[in-house]
N, C-alpha and C positions, 0 to 999 in steps of 0.2 A: 425509543429507537430513532436513529437518524442515519443519514447517508452523507458521505463525503466524496469529493472528487479531488484527487491529488495528482500533481505533476511533479516528478522528482528529477532534477538535473544534476549532472556531474558524471563521475565514473561509475555508472550504474548499469551498463550493458556489458554482457560478456563476462560477468564476475559472479554469477549466481544470485543476483539481487532478487529476481522473480521467485526463485526457489525458496529463499529465506523469507521473502515477504509472505508466501503461502504458509510457511511454518509459523510465523508470528500470528497470522490471521487465525490459524487453527488454535494456537495457544490461548488467544484472547477472545475466541468465539465470535469472530468477525466474518461476515460473508461478503462476496464480491468478486472482483477480477483484477488482474495485473497483467500488463502487456507492454512490450517495447513499442514506442512510437517515435520515429525520427531520432532525435537526440535526447529523448527523455523516457522515463517510465511513467505510464499512466495507471492509476489505481482508482477503482470505484470500491468503496467500502461501506458496509452497513452493520450497525451494532448499537449497543447501549453507549451512552456518552462516555462512561468509564472505560469500557472495552476499546472504544475508538481512540481515547486519549492514550492508553497504554500501547495500542497498536501503532499509532502514528509516531509516538516517542521512539519506539524501537526501530521502525522503518527509517525515520529521519536521522537516526544516529548512524545509519549505514546498515541496511538489512543483512548484508553479507560481510564477512571479514575483509574482503578485498575491495569493497565499494567505498566511494567517498562522495557524499552528497554535498554539492556546491550550493544549490538553492532549491527552493520548492514553492509550490502554490497549493493552497488548500481552500476549497470553497464548500460550503454546505449546499447540498442539492436536494430536490424533492425526494422523499423516501423511495428507495429502490428495493426490490425484493429479489434475493438470490438464494438458491438452495444450499450453496457451499461457496468456498473461496477457491478460485482456480486461475491458473496462468493460461492466457490465451495468446 
């Protein structure tokens, strides 16, 4: 298990990006949070390495059909424990 902190920039607010991010997290058994912050979406995600790889691939392709990811940052952080994945 490991945890990641992602910042996703682009056309990612007001297009269902957080909703679809939650759906991808559920699909890949990832826990954490997603929220809008200023001009980007911030994600904290915990799961197996394989699950996080699949999750981040899907999110960075554009979690929602209307979103367009322009750039992103991903860093591994100390292990975080979450009960579920939720939009805050």
